[in-house]
GULUM-34404 format. One record per residue: residue in three letters; x, y, z of N, C-alpha, C, O in turn. Coordinates in steps of 0.2 Angstrom, whole numbers, plus 5000, padded with zeros to 4 digits. Each point is the difference from the previous one (the first is absolute). Example, Ala and Ser with C-alpha at 12.3 -4.5 7.8 and 13.67 -1.06 7.14 Angstrom:
2
ALA506649725039499650065000500450065000500549995003 SER499350064993500450065001499650055003500350065001 
// end
This chain:
238
GLY500449945000499650065000500350075001500450005003 THR499450054995500550055001499450065002499450014999 GLN501150045004499550075002500350044996500050065002 SER500249944994500350054994499250044998499449975000 ASP500750104999499450034997500250004992499650044997 GLU501049945000500050004993499549974996499749955002 PRO500050084993499449974996500349954996500650004998 PHE499049955000500249954996499650014994499550035000 ASP500849954993499850024994499449964998500149944999 PRO499350095001499449964997499949994994499649964997 PHE501050074999499950014994500649934997500049994994 ALA500449995009500449934999499849964994499449985001 LYS500850004995499949954994500149955003500449995005 THR499249964992500149935004500749975000500550014996 GLY499549975010500649965003500550065000500649985000 GLU499350094999500450045003500150035006499850065000 ALA500749915005500150015006499449995004499850035005 THR499949914993499449985004500049925002499549975003 GLY501050004997500049945000499549964995499850034995 GLU500149905007499649964996499350044999499850025005 GLU499849994989499450024999499649944998500249984995 TYR499349995008499549964999499350025002499850005005 ASP499950014989499350025001499549964998499550034998 PRO500549905001499549974997499350005001499549974997 TRP500450085009499150015002500050064999499650035004 GLU500750014991499850074998499350005000499750045004 PRO499949934991499250024999499750015008499750045002 MET500549915000499650005008500350065004499650045002 ASN501049974998500350045005499750084997499950045005 THR500149974988499850074998499350015002499850065001 GLY499849895000499450015001499950025008499750055001 ILE500749915003499950015008500450075000499850045004 PHE500749994992500450055001499550055000500050045005 GLU499649974990499450064997499749985006499850055002 PHE500049915001499549995006500350055005499850065002 ASN500849915000500450065005500050064999499950045004 ARG500249984990500150064998499450055001500150055003 GLN499349914995499450055001499950005007499650045002 MET500649905003499850005007500550065002499850045005 ASP500749984992500550055002499750065000499950045004 LEU499949974990499850074996499350025005499950055002 TYR499749904997499350025004499849995007499550025003 VAL501149945001499949985007500650035003499950035006 HIS500749954992500650005005500350094999500250035005 LYS499749984988500250075000499850055003500450055002 PRO498949964998499550045004500150015006500150055003 VAL499949885000500150005007500650025002500150035006 ALA500549964990500750025002500050074999500450045003 LYS499249984993500150084999499650055008500350045003 GLY499149924999499850025005500549985007499950045004 ASN500449914996500450005005500750055000500250045004 ASN500049964990500450054998499950075002500450045002 PHE499049974998499750085002499950005007500150055003 ILE499849895001499950015007500549985003500150035006 MET500549934992500449975005500650044997500250004994 PRO500350035012500650044996500549944998499849945001 ASP500750094995500549954997500349965006500149944999 LEU500150105006500349975005499649945005500349955002 ALA499050064998499849945002499949954996500049945002 GLU500050074991499949954995500849965001500149945000 VAL500350115000500749955000500249955007500449965000 GLY499250065005499949985008499649934998500249945002 VAL499450064994499549955001500349944994500049945001 SER500550094994500349964995500649965004500249944999 ASN500150105006500549985004499849945005500449955001 PHE499050065001499749965005499949924997500149955003 PHE499650054991499949944996500749974998500149945000 TYR500450104999500649984998500349965006500349954999 ASN499650085008500349985005499849935001500449965001 ILE498950034999499649935003500249954995499949945002 ARG500450064991500249954997500749985000500349974995 PHE500050055011500849985002500149944999500549984996 GLY499049975006500249935000500249984994500549975000 PRO499250024995500049984994500850034997500449974998 ARG499650115004500750014997500649985004500449974997 PHE499650045008500549965004500149934998500549984999 LEU499149975000500049934999500249994995500449954999 ASN499450084994500450004994500750014999500349974996 ASN499950095008500750015000500449945003500549994998 LEU499349985007500249955004500049934994500449955001 PHE499150054995499949954995500550004995500249954998 GLN500050115000500450014995500850025002500550024996 GLY499649975011500750005002500250065002500650005002 LYS499050064997500150065002500050035007499550045002 VAL501049945002499950015007500150085001499750025005 LYS500650024991499950075002499550035000499850045004 GLY499949944990499250024997499649995006499650045003 ALA500449895000499549985005500350055007499550035003 GLY501049974998500350055006499750074999500050045005 ILE499949984990499850084997499250005002499850055002 GLU499949894996499449995000499750005006499550045002 LEU501049925003499749995007500150075004499650025004 SER500950004994500250075003499450064999499850035004 ARG500049974990499650044997499349995005499750055002 PHE500149894998499349985003500150035007499650035003 LEU501049955001499950025007500150075001499750025005 ILE500650014991500150085002499350034997499750045004 ASN500049944990499450044998499449985004499650045002 THR500449905001499549995004499950045007499550035002 THR501149985000500050025007500150094998499550035001 VAL501149994998500150064999499550044994499850055001 GLY500249904995499550014994499250015002499650004995 ILE500250005010499349995002499749944996499750024995 ALA500449915006499749964996500249994992499749964997 GLY500850085001500249984993499750084997500350014995 PHE499350045007499750044997500650054997500050044995 ILE500649965009500550054999500649954997500049945002 ASP500350084994500649964997500650035004500450034997 VAL499549965008500750015003500649994998500550035000 ALA499449904998500749944999500550044993500650004999 LYS498750044997500450024993500550055003500550004997 LYS499450055008500450055000500749975002500650034999 PHE499449925004500649965002500349964994500649975001 ASP499050034993500449984994499949915000500249974996 LEU499450005008499749945002499649984993499449985001 VAL500850024994499649984994500349954996500650004998 THR499149955000500149934995499549994995499550025002 PRO500749964993499549984995499449945004500049955003 GLU499550084994499449965003499949924997500049994994 GLU500049955010500249944998499249975001499750015005 ASP500249944990499349975001500149924998500649994998 LEU499049975003500049944998500049984992500249944998 GLY499650114998499949994993500849994998500349964996 GLN500050105007500650024998500549945004500649994999 THR499249985006500449935004500049954994500449964999 LEU499250044998499749934995500550034995500449964999 GLY499550094997500550024995500749995002500449974996 PHE499850055009500650005003500349924999500549994998 TYR499149965005500249934998499849974992499949944999 GLY500050104997499849984993499549984998499949984994 VAL499550035011499349994997499850054994500050065002 LYS499849924992499950044996499350045001499649985004 PRO500350084993499550045000499449974998499550025003 GLY500449944993499349984997499650064997500250055001 PRO499349934997499450044997500150065004500150015006 TYR499750054989499650065004499350005000499749974996 LEU500250065011499349995003499750065001500450045003 VAL499049974995499650075003499549975004499649964997 LEU500250065009499449975005499650065002500350055001 PRO499149954999499650065003500150015007500249965005 PHE499850124995500250025007500950005003500250015006 LEU500149964990500749975002500550044995499850014994 PRO500750005010500650034994500249944993499849945001 PRO500550084996500449944994500349965004500250015005 PHE499949934992500549945003500249964995499850014994 THR500749955006500349944998499749955003499850015006 VAL500149934991499749945003500450005008499750005005 ARG501050004993500449995005500050055006500249995006 ASP499650074992499950065005499349995003499950015006 LEU499649974991499449985003500149955005499650005005 VAL500949944995500149965005500350025005499849985005 GLY500850074995500350045004499450055005499950005006 TYR499850034988499550045004499749975005500050025006 ILE499549924993499749965005500449975006499849995006 GLY500949994992500349975005500350055004500349985005 ASP499750094994500250065004499650005005500150025005 VAL499249974993499450005005500049975007499850025006 PHE500649914992500149955005500650025005500049995006 LEU500650054990500650025002499850065005500450025004 ASN498950014997499950065003499749985005499449995000 PRO501050015007499749975006499450045002499649975002 ILE500350094997499350055001499549954998499549995005 ASN500549974989499449974998499949945003499549974998 TRP500949995008499949965004500050015007499849955003 LEU500450114999500150015008499650075001500050025005 VAL499850004989499750075002499350004998499549995003 VAL500550014989499350024998500049924995500150004994 PRO499749955010500249934998499549974992499449985000 ILE500950034996499549974994500649924998499949974995 ILE500450035009500549924999499849965007500250035005 GLU499649924996499949965005500649975003500449974995 VAL499850035011500549965003499849985006499850045005 ASN500249904995499749965006500450025008500750005000 HIS498950025005500250025007500550064999500450015004 VAL499550024990500550075001499650065001499650024995 PRO500450025011499550065000500150044996500550004996 SER499050055004500050064994499750055005499749995005 VAL500550074992499650065003499350004999499650005005 ILE500250004989499349985000499949924998500449964997 ASP499050025007499949945001499849964993499650034996 HIS500849925002499949974993499349984998499849994995 GLU499750015011499349974997499750094999499450014998 ASP500950055003499650054999500250024992500550054999 ARG499249924997500150004992499750074998500350034996 THR499250015008499750054997500550075001500150044995 THR500249965011500450065002500749984996500450044997 THR499749905003500749984994499950034993500450044998 SER499049935001499950014992499950094999500350034995 PHE499450005010500050065000500550044999500150044995 ILE500549955011500650045000500549994994500450044997 GLN499549885001500449994993499950034994500550014996 ILE498849995003499850044994500150075000500250044995 GLY499649995011500250075002500650025000500250054999 ALA500249905002500750034999500449994993500550044999 ARG499149924997500250004994499850044995500350024995 VAL499050005006499750054997500450075002500350044996 GLY499849975011500350065002500750024996500150064999 GLU500349885000500650014998500150024993500550044998 VAL498949924998500050014993499950084998500450044997 ILE499049975007499850085000500650055002500150064997 ASN500149925008500750055002500650004995500350054999 ASP499749904997500749994996499750044995500350054999 ARG499149934998499750044994500150075001500450034997 SER499350005008500150085002500550025000500150064998 GLY500549905004500750045000500349994994500550044999 ASN499349924995500250004993499550024995500049984994 LEU499650075009499650034995500250024993499849984995 GLU500750085005500350024996500449964996499950004994 LYS500449955008500649954997499449964995500049994994 PHE499549995010499449954995499950054994500249994994 ARG499650065008499750044995500450024994499750014994 GLU501049995007500650024995500049944996500150004994 VAL499949945009500049934996499450004996500150004994 GLU499450005008499349994997500050044994500049974994 GLU500150115006500150044995500549994994499950024995 ALA500749935009500450014994500149944996500449994995 THR499249965008500149944997499249984995499550015002 LEU500849954992499449994997499849945001499450005001 ASP501149944999499949945003500349995007500549985002 LEU498950035002500249995008500149945002500449985004 TYR499249974994500149935002500749974999500349985004 THR500050034989500749995000500550035003500549975002 ALA499450095000500550055002500049985009500550015003 VAL498949974999499949985008500449944999500550005004 ARG499449944992500349945000500750014998500349975004 ASN500050064993500650014998500450025007500549975002 ALA499250105001500350025005500149965005500550005003 TYR498849964999500249955004500649955000500449995004 LEU499549984990500449944999500850035001500449975003 GLN499750094994500750035001500150025008500649995003 LYS499050034999500050025008500349925004500550005003 ARG499149954995500149945004500749974999500449985004 SER499850024988500649974999500650045003500549975002 GLN499550104999500550035003499949995007500550005004 ALA498949994998500149995008500349935003500249995006 ILE499749964989500249935000500850015000500449985004 ALA499950054990500750014999500550045006500649985001 GLU498950065003500450035006500349955005500350035004 
// end
């Protein structure tokens, strides 16, 4: 993973700095992509604009920091899985500092101490060990994937202890959790609410960037696909 803000080229040609490009499900993908785009246009974007009007930029950054902080577990473990001991140490230090001094992660204090490392996930770990990306895949309401990255995305849900110790969507016998395992209504409400809140906050914080891409790109599907494949290829190579 990478925390670099450098843009990836959405207009890269087939195979150009994108690793392997394999899109046999393109007809299905383009249909779902259009559905997601319409949802973004008529639901996410208006809500994000309202959120952007109501919530100060500082608060948006704080919410983004909070969600990043609670996903510490998968990042830490995937650094270890790849033998990146230094990265794991930085992730642990970031979590401890931001959770305490940074008030539950709302303030990224660790960044001020230059405790920054590329973000690692299970999809990258699989790529690190030679698993091929497989077909490109677009699903409703979710970011783009390759089949390998989708497997990694699901695996990271299991690697996050929040999902079985705090808001349990994973059953572990005889392991207590903050919210009782039988209280499915509360768990579902928090999990779905958190996901929706994160999507809206991210969209709100990137309205201008999205607008520029949408206006400059004739074939948005290909642009998003190539940018995603390029980004993942470079992240795994790091």
